[in-house]
C-alpha positions in Angstrom: 133.5 130.8 120.7 130.4 132.3 122.2 128.4 135.1 120.7 125.7 136.9 122.7 123.3 137.9 119.9 119.8 139.3 119.9 117.0 136.9 119.3 116.8 136.0 115.6 120.1 137.7 114.8 122.8 135.9 112.9 125.2 134.1 115.3 128.8 135.3 114.9 130.7 132.1 114.1 134.1 132.0 112.5 134.5 129.8 109.3 130.8 129.1 109.2 130.9 128.1 105.6 133.8 125.7 106.2 132.0 124.2 109.2 128.9 123.7 107.2 130.8 122.0 104.4 132.7 119.5 106.6 129.7 118.4 108.7 127.6 118.1 105.5 130.3 115.9 104.1 130.1 113.7 107.2 126.3 113.4 106.8 126.6 112.5 103.1 129.0 109.7 104.0 126.6 108.2 106.5 123.5 108.7 104.3 125.3 107.2 101.3 125.7 103.9 103.1 121.9 103.7 103.8 121.3 102.8 100.2 124.6 102.3 98.3 124.5 98.6 99.2 121.0 98.1 97.8 121.8 97.5 94.2 124.8 95.4 95.2 122.8 93.0 97.3 122.4 90.2 94.6 126.2 90.2 94.2 126.9 90.3 97.9 124.4 87.4 98.3 126.4 85.3 95.9 129.7 86.1 97.5 128.7 85.2 101.0 126.2 82.4 100.1 123.2 83.9 101.7 119.5 83.4 101.1 117.1 86.1 99.8 115.8 86.6 103.4 119.2 86.6 105.0 120.8 89.1 102.7 118.4 91.9 103.9 120.2 91.7 107.2 123.0 93.7 105.5 120.6 96.6 105.2 118.6 96.2 108.5 121.7 95.5 110.7 123.1 98.9 109.7 119.9 100.7 110.3 119.2 99.0 113.7 122.7 99.7 115.0 122.3 103.4 114.0 118.9 103.5 115.6 120.2 102.1 118.9 123.2 104.5 119.1 121.4 107.7 117.9 119.7 108.7 121.2 122.9 108.6 123.4 124.7 110.9 120.9 123.5 113.9 122.9 124.9 112.5 126.2 128.2 111.6 124.5 128.6 115.0 123.0 127.9 116.7 126.4 130.1 114.4 128.4 133.1 114.1 126.0 132.7 117.1 123.6 130.8 117.3 120.4 133.9 117.7 118.2 135.7 114.7 119.9 132.7 112.4 119.4 132.3 113.6 115.8 135.9 112.7 115.0 135.7 109.4 116.7 132.5 108.6 114.8 134.1 109.4 111.4 137.2 107.3 112.2 135.2 104.3 113.4 132.8 104.5 110.4 135.6 104.5 107.9 137.4 101.6 109.6 134.2 99.6 109.7 133.6 100.4 106.0 137.0 98.9 105.1 136.2 95.8 107.2 132.9 95.4 105.3 134.8 95.4 102.1 137.1 92.7 103.4 134.2 90.5 104.6 134.2 86.9 103.4 131.0 85.5 105.0 127.5 86.6 106.0 128.2 86.8 109.7 131.3 88.9 109.0 129.5 91.5 106.8 126.5 91.7 109.1 128.8 92.2 112.1 130.8 94.9 110.4 127.7 96.6 109.2 126.5 96.7 112.8 129.8 98.3 113.7 129.4 100.7 110.9 125.9 101.7 112.1 127.1 102.1 115.7 129.8 104.6 114.8 127.8 106.4 112.1 124.8 106.9 114.4 126.1 110.2 115.9 127.1 111.8 112.6 123.6 113.0 111.6 122.2 114.3 114.9 125.5 116.0 115.9 125.9 117.6 112.4 122.2 118.8 112.6 122.8 120.2 116.1 125.9 122.1 114.9 123.9 123.7 112.0 121.1 124.7 114.3 123.6 126.4 116.6 125.5 128.4 113.9 122.5 129.7 111.9 119.9 132.2 113.1 116.2 131.4 113.2 115.6 133.3 109.9 118.4 131.3 108.2 117.4 127.9 109.5 115.0 127.1 106.7 117.8 127.3 104.2 120.2 125.6 106.5 117.8 122.7 107.1 117.2 122.5 103.3 121.0 122.1 102.8 121.1 119.5 105.6 118.1 117.7 104.1 119.8 117.5 100.7 122.9 116.0 102.4 120.7 113.4 104.1 118.9 112.6 100.9 121.8 112.7 98.6 122.6 109.2 99.7 119.4 107.7 98.3 120.1 109.7 95.2 123.8 108.8 94.6 123.7 105.5 96.4 122.1 103.4 93.7 123.9 105.1 90.9 127.4 105.0 92.4 126.8 101.5 93.9 125.6 100.2 90.6 128.6 101.6 88.7 131.1 100.3 91.2 129.5 96.9 91.4 129.4 96.5 87.6 132.8 97.9 86.7 135.0 97.2 89.8 133.5 95.1 92.6 130.7 95.3 95.2 133.5 95.7 97.8 134.1 99.2 96.5 130.7 100.4 97.7 132.3 100.3 101.1 135.9 101.4 100.2 134.5 104.6 98.7 134.0 105.9 102.3 137.7 106.2 102.9 138.4 109.4 100.8 135.1 110.9 101.9 135.8 110.2 105.5 139.4 111.6 105.3 138.1 114.9 103.9 135.4 115.1 106.6 137.9 114.3 109.4 140.3 116.9 108.2 137.6 119.6 107.9 136.1 118.9 111.4 139.6 118.9 112.9 140.5 122.3 111.4 137.2 124.2 111.6 134.8 122.8 114.2 135.5 124.1 117.7 134.9 122.0 120.8 131.9 122.5 123.1 131.9 122.9 126.8 132.2 119.6 128.6 129.6 118.5 131.2 131.6 116.2 133.4 128.6 115.7 135.6 126.6 114.3 132.7 125.4 110.7 133.3 123.9 108.1 131.1 120.8 106.3 132.2 122.1 102.8 131.6 118.8 101.1 132.5 116.8 103.2 130.1 119.3 103.0 127.3 119.6 99.2 127.8 115.9 98.6 127.8 115.4 100.8 124.7 118.2 99.0 122.8 116.8 95.6 123.7 113.4 96.7 122.5 114.7 97.8 119.2 116.9 94.8 118.6 114.2 92.3 119.6 111.6 94.1 117.4 113.9 93.9 114.5 114.7 90.2 115.0 110.9 89.6 115.3 110.2 91.3 112.0 113.2 89.9 110.1 112.7 86.3 111.2 108.9 86.2 111.5 108.1 85.3 107.9 110.9 82.8 107.7 109.7 81.0 110.8 106.0 81.3 110.3 105.5 83.9 113.0 104.0 82.7 116.2 104.2 79.1 115.2 107.9 79.4 116.2 109.1 79.5 119.8 111.9 81.8 118.8 109.4 84.4 117.5 107.3 84.1 120.7 110.5 84.7 122.8 111.5 87.7 120.8 108.0 89.2 121.0 108.0 88.7 124.8 111.5 90.2 125.2 110.5 93.2 123.1 107.2 93.8 125.0 108.8 93.3 128.4 111.8 95.6 127.7 109.5 98.3 126.3 107.3 98.1 129.4 110.3 98.4 131.8 111.6 101.3 129.7 108.2 103.2 129.9 107.8 102.6 133.6 111.4 103.7 134.3 111.1 106.7 132.1 108.0 108.1 133.8 109.0 107.2 137.4 112.7 107.9 137.7 114.7 111.1 137.6 117.3 112.0 134.9 116.1 109.2 132.5 117.6 108.3 129.2 114.7 109.9 127.4 113.3 113.0 129.0 109.5 112.6 128.8 109.1 116.4 129.1 110.3 116.7 125.5 107.0 115.2 124.4 105.0 117.9 126.2 106.1 120.0 123.2 103.3 119.2 120.8 105.2 120.0 117.6 108.1 117.7 118.7 105.7 114.8 119.6 103.8 115.1 116.3 107.1 115.5 114.4 108.4 112.2 115.9 105.3 110.4 114.5 105.6 112.2 111.2 109.3 111.4 110.6 108.6 107.7 111.5 106.0 107.5 108.7 108.4 109.3 106.3 111.1 106.7 107.1 108.7 103.9 106.3 107.4 105.2 103.0 110.7 106.5 101.5 113.4 104.0 102.3 111.0 101.0 102.2 110.0 102.0 98.7 113.7 102.2 97.7 114.3 98.7 99.1 111.4 97.4 97.0 112.5 99.2 93.8 115.8 97.4 93.5 114.5 93.8 93.2 111.6 95.1 91.2 113.8 96.6 88.5 116.5 93.9 88.6 114.4 90.7 89.1 111.1 91.5 87.5 112.2 93.8 84.8 115.6 92.4 84.1 117.5 95.7 84.4 121.3 95.6 84.7 122.6 96.9 88.0 123.9 100.2 86.4 120.6 100.8 84.6 118.6 100.2 87.8 120.7 102.7 89.7 120.4 105.4 87.0 116.6 104.9 86.7 116.3 105.3 90.5 118.5 108.4 90.6 115.9 111.0 89.5 113.9 110.3 92.6 116.6 112.1 94.6 116.9 114.9 92.1 113.2 115.7 92.8 113.9 115.7 96.5 116.9 118.0 96.2 115.1 120.4 93.8 112.1 120.8 96.1 114.2 121.0 99.2 115.9 124.1 97.9 112.6 125.6 96.8 110.9 124.8 100.1 113.9 126.2 102.0 113.1 129.6 100.5 109.4 129.2 101.3 109.8 128.3 105.0 108.9 131.4 107.0 106.9 132.9 104.1 104.3 130.2 103.7 102.5 128.3 106.5 104.7 125.2 107.1 101.6 123.1 107.5 100.5 123.8 103.9 103.9 122.6 102.7 103.6 119.4 104.7 100.1 118.8 103.3 101.4 119.3 99.7 104.3 116.9 100.4 102.0 114.1 101.7 99.5 114.6 98.8 102.3 114.3 96.2 103.8 111.2 97.9 100.4 109.5 98.1 99.7 110.3 94.4 103.1 108.8 93.4 102.4 105.6 95.4 98.9 105.4 93.8 100.5 105.6 90.4 102.9 102.8 91.3 99.9 100.5 92.2 99.2 100.3 88.4 102.7 99.2 87.5 103.6 96.0 85.7 106.9 94.6 84.4 106.1 96.3 81.1 106.1 99.8 82.6 108.3 102.2 80.6 111.5 103.7 81.9 110.0 107.2 81.5 107.1 106.3 83.8 109.5 104.9 86.4 111.7 108.0 86.2 108.9 110.5 86.3 107.0 108.8 89.1 110.2 108.5 91.1 110.9 112.2 90.5 107.4 113.1 91.8 107.8 110.9 94.8 111.2 112.5 95.6 109.5 115.9 95.2 107.0 114.9 97.8 109.7 114.1 100.3 111.4 117.5 99.4 108.2 119.2 100.5 108.2 117.1 103.8 111.7 117.0 105.1 112.7 120.7 105.5 109.4 122.1 106.9 109.0 119.0 109.1 112.4 119.5 110.6 111.9 123.2 111.0 108.5 123.0 112.7 109.5 120.1 114.9 112.3 122.0 116.6 110.7 125.5 116.3 109.3 125.5 119.8 111.9 123.3 121.5 114.2 124.9 124.0 117.8 125.3 122.7 119.3 123.3 125.6 117.1 120.3 124.7 118.0 120.4 121.0 120.8 117.8 121.1 118.6 115.3 122.8 115.7 116.2 120.5 117.7 115.7 117.3 118.9 112.3 118.6 115.3 111.1 119.2 114.1 112.6 116.0 116.7 110.7 113.9 116.0 107.6 116.0 112.4 107.7 115.0 113.4 108.1 111.3 115.8 105.1 111.6 113.3 102.9 113.3 110.7 103.8 110.7 113.1 102.9 107.9 114.1 99.6 109.5 110.6 98.6 110.4 109.4 99.6 107.0 112.0 97.5 105.1 111.3 94.5 107.3 107.5 94.8 107.0 107.3 95.3 103.3 109.7 92.5 102.7 107.8 90.1 104.9 104.5 91.1 103.3 106.0 90.7 99.9 107.1 87.1 100.6 103.8 86.2 102.3 101.6 87.8 99.6 103.5 86.0 96.8 102.5 82.7 98.4 98.9 83.7 99.0 98.5 85.2 95.5 100.1 82.2 93.9 97.6 79.9 95.6 94.7 82.1 94.6 95.8 82.4 90.9 96.6 78.7 90.7 93.0 77.7 91.4 92.1 79.1 88.0 94.8 77.1 86.2 93.1 73.9 85.1 93.2 71.9 81.9 89.6 73.1 81.3 90.6 76.8 81.3 89.5 78.5 78.1 93.0 80.0 77.6 94.2 76.5 76.6 92.0 76.7 73.6 94.8 78.8 72.1 97.2 76.4 70.3 100.3 78.5 71.1 99.5 78.5 74.9 98.5 74.8 74.8 101.8 73.9 73.3 104.1 76.1 75.4 102.2 75.5 78.7 100.8 72.1 78.4 99.6 71.1 81.9 100.1 67.4 81.1 103.9 67.8 80.6 106.6 68.7 83.2 108.0 71.5 81.0 104.5 72.9 80.5 103.7 72.8 84.2 107.1 74.5 84.9 106.2 77.2 82.4 102.8 77.7 83.9 104.2 77.9 87.4 106.7 80.6 86.2 103.8 82.7 84.8 101.7 82.3 87.9 104.7 83.2 90.2 105.4 86.3 88.1 101.8 87.5 88.3 101.6 86.7 92.0 104.8 88.7 92.6 103.5 91.7 90.6 100.3 91.8 92.6 102.3 91.6 95.9 104.4 94.6 94.9 101.2 96.5 94.1 99.9 95.6 97.6 103.0 97.0 99.2 102.8 100.2 97.2 99.1 100.5 98.2 100.0 100.1 101.9 102.5 103.0 101.6 100.0 105.1 99.8 97.5 104.5 102.7 100.2 105.4 105.3 100.8 108.7 103.5 97.2 109.6 103.4 96.8 108.6 107.1 99.5 111.0 108.1 97.6 114.1 106.7 95.4 114.6 109.8 98.7 115.0 111.8 99.2 118.3 110.0 96.2 119.7 111.9 97.9 118.9 115.2 101.0 121.0 114.5 101.1 124.4 116.1 102.2 127.3 114.0 105.5 128.6 115.5 105.3 132.0 117.2 108.0 134.6 117.1 110.9 133.3 119.2 111.5 136.6 121.0 112.8 135.1 124.2 115.1 132.5 122.7 118.8 132.9 122.4 119.9 131.1 119.3 123.6 132.0 119.5 126.3 129.5 119.2 127.6 127.6 122.3 131.0 126.8 121.1 134.1 127.6 122.9 
C-alpha cells in the first residue's frame, strides 16, 4: 500500500495500530533476552560447569552475533522483502531460544546464544524502519518513544522475570518464555504487516561484510580473553589484536575506494547521523554495562536472593519508560539538544552517586538511584533517535537504522567486556595495595575482638583477613567502574554541540512504501 501524502502529513496505512503492536512485541522479545539471562548466570554457571570469566560469554556471544548481523538487515529486507525477513527472524529466534533451554554444556549454550543473536539482529532495525515509515514526522517523537520503551522494557522486565523463573521454576525457562511471545509476534506480522517491494538487483558487499564481521568477532575475543591470558603476554591475544586491526584496515580501505560497499560512507556526511552513532555507542556502554555489574554486586557482595535482585533492579526501567513518554511529548516543542544534555547530566549524577556505594547501601538508595539512572536514559533515547534520523534521506533509513543499532550493540558488548576485565584486574591490584597495610604491627590488632577473629599467626585468622581484604578490594573496583562510566557520560556532553537542529522537512516524502 502506497500513499502519496504531503510532507509531514499522516501516512495512510491500514491497521497501523495492529502493525505497531506486533512489531513492538517482536522488539520486546529481542530486548528481553539482552538481560533476562543476567540474574540466572550463577545458576547457568553451575549447570554447565563454567568459570566466572567463561560464563560472561553467554551474554557477549548473543550481543556480538546481533552486532554482526544487524548491518545486513537492510540489504536482506530490500532483496527478499521486509515482512519475509521479519518472519524468518522471529521463527529462528524462537527455535534458538528453545535450544538454549535444552543446552547441557557451555559450548552448547554459547553456540545457541550465537544463533539466537544472528536471528534476532534484524528484529530491532526492521521494526524501527516500519515505524518510521507508517508515522508522519510530527508523530515520530511519540512513535520513537513507544519504540524506545519496547527496547528498554527488556532491561526492566528481564531481571524481574528472569529472577522469578530461575527461583521458582528453572533457569531454562528464561529462554522458553520466548515461545508464546514469538508466536503472538509471528501471527501479528503475518496478518497485518504488508510486504515491501523487492529489489532483485540488490547485492551484498561480501568483502566489506566479512571484514567488518571479523573485526567485531576478533575485538570481542580480544576483550573477553585478554584479562584471563594476561593481555599481550599471550600469543593468542597478539594474534587476535592483529586480526582485528588488519580486518578493520581492509574494511576501511575497501569502503572508501570501492563502489556499492557494505557501509555507504556517504551516510556519515550527515553530521547528525555521524554524531548519533558515537552517542548511541556511549549509551550502550553506560547502560547495559552498568546492568551487567549490578547483578553480581547485589547477589555476591550484598547477598540478595535472585528474585530480590531482579525486583530491586526493576525501577531503573520504570524511570526509563516514564521519561520516554514524557520526552516523546516534548520532542518538537523543546530543542532536542537540551533534552540530550539533561539526559547526560542525570546519568552522570546517578553514576557519581554509585561511586559512594558500599555493601551496606540501603535498598531504597539502590532503587532511587536506579530510577534516576533510568530516567537519564529516557531523556537520551527518544531525542537521540529522532535527531539522528531527522536529516537522513528516507531511502537510506533502513541502512541507517542497521548501523545505528550496530553501534549500540557494539557499545554494549565492548562495555560489558571492558568493565568485567577492569573489575577483575582492579580487584587484584587493590588487594595487593590494601594487603601492604595488613601486618601484625597494625594498630587495629590492638582491639581484642579483631585480634582473636583475625589473628595473622593462625591459618583461620589469615583466611578471615584475606576475606576482608578481598571484599574491600572488590568494593573499590566496582567504584572504579562506576567512576569510569560517569566520566564517559560527562565526556559525551560536548557532542551535543555538534548536533544540528533539524529544519522543516518540506521536501521529504514520509509516506509509507508498502505494497
